[in-house]
Structures are given as structure tokens and as C-alpha cells.
N, C-alpha and C positions, 0 to 999 in steps of 0.2 A: 923250237921257231913253231909252234901250233900246228906240224906235222904239214906244213907248207915246203914245196921242194926249195930246194935252193936258190934256183934260175927264176920261181914262181914270180917275184917283183919285178924281174928284168923280162920276163915274158910279156907280161902285163903292159909294161910302158912300149911294147912293138907296136906300131902303125896299125897292124891288122888286126891285133886283140882290141884297140882302140875303136875299129870302126866294127867289128862285132859287136864292140858293148853299146855304141851310138846307135845300131841298129835296133838291138834288144829292148833299150830303154825309150828311145823315140815309138816303138811299137805299144810297150806299157803304158806309155803316155798318152797315144792316141786312142787307145783301148780305154783307158778311162773317159777321155771326152765324148765317147760316141754315146754313153745314155744322157749327157745334157743335151747332144746333139738332137735325138729321138724326142728328149723332152720339147724341145722349142719348136720341133714340127708338129708335135702334138698339140701345142699350143695355137699352132695354125688351122688346126682342124676344129679344136673347141669353139673360138669366138676370134673376130679380129682383134677386140679390144685386149684378148687375154697375150696377143701376138703382140702387138702394140706397148703394152705395158713390160715385155720382156725386150723388145726390141732398143727401148729406150736406156733400159740397164745397160744394154750392150754398148751405146755411144761412148760409156766410160772409158777415161785413159788405160784403164786396167784391162781391160777388157783388148781395146787396141794393140796391148803391148800382147793379150793373150792371143789373139789374131797372127802376129805375127811370130810368135812361137810355135803356134799350130803349122804354120807353111814350113817353118823352117824343119819341126818336125816331118811332117810329110813330105817334103823334099829331101830330105836325109834319109828317111826310112825307105823311100825310092832307089834313091843312090844305092842305098844298102843293099836292097835286094837286087838290082841290077849288077852288084859286085859279086854277092853269091854266086847268079846265073853265071856270071864270067867265070867265075872259079869252077863252076861244077860243068860248064860246056865248051870251056876253052883248052887246048892242050895246056899242060903245066908248064910255065916258062921263069917260076922262080916267084918270089914275092916280088910284087911292084907296088913300093910306096907312094911314087908318084899319081899312080890313078887315085889310091887313095884321099891324098892329099887334095886332088883336082875334085873329085867328089865332096868333100867337105866344103871347098870355097865355091864351088857351084850351088850346094844348099845355102849356104850363107849369102851367095849374091841372088838367090833366088827371094830369099827371106827379106833382103834389105831393099830390093825393088818394091815388093809388097807393104813393106814398112813405109816407105816413102809417099806410096800412091794410096794408102790408106789414111796418111795422115795430112795430105797434101792435100 
């Protein structure tokens, strides 16, 4: 079995592992986004025309979906960080899958509101 523990697959389907995975993936994707963000900020320092050209590209629907994804990733990563803080600094009361589900639902709600505002 590839050296994998017998219960490894079951452990990976647990809500806590999924929350950890979402937090890790959102952090990596946000890190990939940062150079593009700094490049756009650099265009603002370069010239107004260069920034306007980039901003016209950002009006494309694909970028609007990317903005929604970015807000979702930010919300998910922030909630994952709060989850870690709760685990670190609160007394242990066992696993709380309800809190994990509420966090994911909150991240989705924030990103949906942003999407409606961006497209409307």
C-alpha cells in the first residue's frame, strides 16, 4: 500500500484534515498571486498609461472570476488561521467539525457577496 498507513485515507477525509489542506493550499495560491499584485502596483509607479492598460485587461470576465477566487482564498485562509489560533490557545474540548463547517460556509458567503457586487 505504498507505505501508507492503513487508516491514512480515512484520516484524510476528516474535517480537520480538510481544513488544514484548504488553509495550506489557499496560502500557497495567495503566495503565487503576490508577484502579479506587486507587478501591477509597479505599473502604477511607471506610468498612468501602463496601469490603465493592465486595468483594462482586468475587466475581462476571467479576471472577475479570479477576483472572486482571490476573496474566497483570503477568507478561507483567514478563517483557517483563526482555527489554528483557537486550537493553540483554547482548552482542548475534542474535535469540533461544526466550527470547521461554519468557517467554510462563511468563506463561501463572503466570496459570493463579493462576486455579486463585482458582477452587478
